[in-house]
N, C-alpha and C positions, 0 to 999 in steps of 0.2 A: 923375968918378964916385967917385974915392977921397976927394975932398973933402967930398962927401955922406955918405959913410959915417964920416969922422971927426966932422962935425958933429952926425950923429944919435947917434952915441955920446957925444959931449960932452953932448948934450941929455938922453940917457938917465943919464948919470952927475949931472947937476944935478937929474933927477928923483928919483933914488935917494938922493942926499945929503940933499936938502931932506925928502923922506919920511921918511927914517931919523932925521933930527933931530926931526921931528915926534913919531916912535913915542917917542924918548926924552923928550920932554915929556909925551906921555901917560903914559909909566911913571912920571914924576914925580908926575903928577897922581893916578894911582892910589895911589901911596905916601902921598901927602899925605891922600887921601880915607880911606885906613886909619886915618889919625891924626885924622881929624875936622877937618882944618885946611882949611876950606872957601874961604877966601880963596886959599890957595896953589893949591888945585885949579883956581879960576877962572884964576888967573894962568898956570899950566902949560897949562891948555886953550887960553887966548888966545893964547900963544905956540905951540902945537901947531897951530893952526889957520892962522896965518900962514906957518908953514915948509909945511904941506900946500898951502896956496893957491899958494905959489911953484912947487911942484912941479907943481900942476896947471895953473898957467900956461904953464909950459915944455912940458908936454905937448900943451896945447890949441893953442898957436901952431905947434907941428909939424904937428898934425892939420889945422889950418886952411890951412897953406902946402900940404899934399899936396892938400887938397880945392880949393885954388886953381889946381892944375895943376902946381905944382912937383914935381920928380922926387924924392922921397925915397926913399932905399935901403932896403929891409928890414933890420932890426937885431934880432937876438935879444936883444941887450942893452936895446933900448928897450922889446920886449915883456915883458922881466923888471922893467923900470921902471914900466910901466903896472901889470903886476900887484902889485908892491909898493905902489904908490900906491894903488890899490884896496883892497887889504888893510888898510893903515894908515888910510886914510879911513873904512872901517868900524869900526875900532878907537876911532878918535875919536869916530864916531857912538853907538858903544855906551856909551863912557865918558860921554859927554854925557847920554845917557839914564838912566845909573846914578845921576847926581849927585843928582836930586830924591828917587830912592828912598831913597838913604843920607842925605841930609838929613832926610827924614820919619822913617826909622827912628832915627836919632840924638836926634831930638826927643821920642822916647817913653822 
């Protein structure tokens, strides 16, 4: 049982770290957007997507293992990791939606 707890907490940290790295990329993208450097925005957003996808994959693997019947102990840290990932995914989505608006405004 202790091994499952350590494992779920390691997965949680993987999710949190990758999602956090994704957020840092989103912040850089927003800074580049403010400077109207759209090539840099796209590069930062691509990197953010990669980081967030890694976090999502770790989360999904854990959920699939539990759905398949593996005993996965409850972890408050994993719950926090899922919340963090969801929030940062929403930040990525909003930043991606802002990009064409800012491009259009910059062209005027």
